[in-house]
C-alpha positions as CSV (number, residue, x, y, z in Angstrom):
1,M,153.4,39.4,-0.9
2,L,153.2,35.6,-0.3
3,A,154.4,36.1,3.3
4,F,151.7,38.7,3.9
5,A,149.0,36.3,2.5
6,T,150.3,33.5,4.7
7,V,150.1,35.7,7.8
8,L,146.6,36.9,6.9
9,A,145.5,33.3,6.4
10,S,146.9,32.2,9.7
11,L,145.2,35.1,11.5
12,S,141.9,34.3,9.9
13,S,142.1,30.6,11.0
14,C,142.4,31.8,14.7
15,Q,139.0,33.4,14.6
16,K,136.3,30.9,15.6
17,D,132.7,30.9,14.6
18,G,129.9,28.4,14.3
19,V,130.2,25.2,16.3
20,S,133.8,25.7,17.3
21,L,133.0,29.0,19.0
22,F,130.5,27.5,21.5
23,D,131.7,23.9,21.9
24,G,132.9,23.3,25.5
25,N,132.2,22.7,29.2
26,Y,130.8,25.7,31.2
27,S,129.6,26.7,34.7
28,F,126.3,28.5,34.4
29,K,123.8,30.6,36.3
30,T,120.2,31.5,35.1
31,S,118.0,34.1,36.6
32,G,115.2,36.5,35.6
33,T,111.6,37.5,35.8
34,M,108.4,36.9,34.0
35,T,105.4,39.3,33.7
36,L,102.1,37.6,34.1
37,R,98.5,38.4,33.7
38,K,95.5,36.3,34.8
39,H,94.2,34.2,31.9
40,N,91.0,35.6,30.3
41,V,90.7,38.3,33.0
42,I,91.3,42.0,32.7
43,S,93.8,42.6,35.5
44,E,97.1,44.3,36.4
45,P,100.2,42.4,35.5
46,I,102.2,40.8,38.3
47,T,105.9,39.9,38.4
48,A,107.2,36.4,39.0
49,R,110.8,35.8,39.8
50,L,112.4,32.6,38.5
51,V,114.2,30.3,40.9
52,V,117.9,30.8,40.3
53,E,119.5,27.8,38.7
54,S,123.3,27.1,38.5
55,G,125.4,24.2,37.6
56,Q,127.4,22.7,34.8
57,M,126.6,23.1,31.1
58,D,128.0,21.2,28.1
59,I,127.6,22.6,24.6
60,T,128.3,19.8,22.1
61,D,128.5,19.6,18.3
62,M,125.9,17.1,17.1
63,G,127.8,16.6,13.8
64,E,124.9,17.8,11.7
65,D,125.5,21.1,9.9
66,G,125.9,23.4,12.9
67,R,123.4,21.6,15.2
68,M,124.3,21.7,18.9
69,L,123.1,20.0,22.1
70,I,123.1,22.1,25.2
71,T,122.9,19.9,28.4
72,M,122.5,21.6,31.8
73,S,123.0,19.8,35.0
74,V,121.3,22.0,37.6
75,A,123.0,21.7,41.1
76,G,120.7,19.7,43.3
77,G,118.1,19.4,40.6
78,D,117.2,18.4,37.1
79,I,119.2,17.7,33.9
80,L,118.0,19.6,30.9
81,A,118.7,19.1,27.2
82,L,118.2,22.0,24.8
83,Y,118.9,22.0,21.1
84,G,120.0,24.8,18.8
85,S,122.1,25.8,15.8
86,A,125.4,27.7,15.6
87,Q,124.9,30.4,13.0
88,G,128.2,32.3,12.6
89,K,128.8,34.2,15.9
90,E,125.3,33.3,17.4
91,L,123.8,30.1,18.9
92,V,120.1,30.1,18.2
93,L,117.9,27.9,20.4
94,D,115.1,25.8,19.0
95,E,111.7,26.6,20.6
96,Q,111.1,23.9,23.3
97,T,109.4,23.3,26.6
98,R,111.0,23.0,30.0
99,M,110.2,23.1,33.7
100,V,111.2,26.2,35.7
101,G,110.7,27.2,39.4
102,V,108.5,30.3,39.8
103,N,108.1,32.6,42.8
104,L,105.1,35.0,42.6
105,L,105.9,38.4,44.0
106,G,103.4,40.7,45.7
107,G,100.9,39.8,48.4
108,E,101.6,36.2,49.3
109,A,104.8,34.5,48.2
110,I,103.8,31.4,46.2
111,S,106.4,29.0,44.7
112,S,105.8,26.3,42.1
113,K,107.4,24.4,39.3
114,Q,105.9,25.2,35.9
115,E,106.3,24.2,32.3
116,V,107.1,27.1,29.9
117,T,108.1,27.4,26.3
118,V,111.7,28.7,25.9
119,E,113.5,30.1,22.9
120,G,116.4,32.6,22.5
121,S,119.9,33.0,21.4
122,A,123.5,33.3,22.8
123,S,126.6,35.1,21.9
124,R,130.2,34.5,23.1
125,Y,132.4,37.1,24.7
126,E,135.9,35.8,25.4
127,D,135.2,32.9,27.9
128,I,131.5,33.8,28.5
129,V,128.5,32.7,26.6
130,L,125.5,34.9,27.3
131,F,122.0,33.5,26.6
132,N,119.1,35.9,26.2
133,L,116.0,33.7,26.8
134,E,112.3,34.3,26.1
135,Y,109.7,32.4,28.1
136,S,106.1,32.1,27.0
137,G,103.0,30.1,27.6
138,T,100.4,29.8,30.3
139,I,101.1,28.6,33.9
140,T,98.9,27.6,36.8
141,V,99.7,28.8,40.3
142,A,97.5,28.2,43.3
143,G,94.6,27.2,41.0
144,S,94.8,30.4,38.9
145,E,96.0,30.5,35.3
146,Y,98.4,33.2,34.2
147,D,99.6,34.1,30.7
148,I,103.3,35.0,30.4
149,I,103.1,38.4,28.6
150,D,106.9,39.2,28.9
151,S,110.1,37.8,30.3
152,D,113.6,39.0,31.1
153,V,115.8,35.9,31.5
154,I,119.6,35.7,31.2
155,C,121.8,32.6,31.4
156,R,125.5,33.3,31.9
157,A,127.9,30.4,31.1
158,K,131.7,30.7,31.9
159,L,134.0,28.4,30.1
160,N,135.7,25.9,32.5
161,R,139.5,25.6,31.8
């Protein structure tokens, strides 16, 4: 009976959760779309595609009760710091603002860099961390304001070994 309890305890200690589940260095890629509607105007929604970002990501224990720092070094671009909390098998991001590249689809292709509010969560699957992100706010493109009414944004991070 004691041998069975010892084996069970050792198997349980192999299962990671919280900070230890996410802590590490990753290669990432983020892409997705946002659905926009002209601000204070009754209009058909339009789709904006996000400029794809890729690079290196570090998810680091901040030493404060599950708090984590997510730093993203975008290839040829910005360095971004996001904050969140490891809660069991999920990493929940704090609501925060960041800059994203936006391409409006439709009539005329318009690209611009915009500030959006981001929140979301991530789960780990073997050596992959998958972030489901929600973008919100109002952006201004070519002199027109648009409300973000929906978004479909994924960030896939693969553990570097």
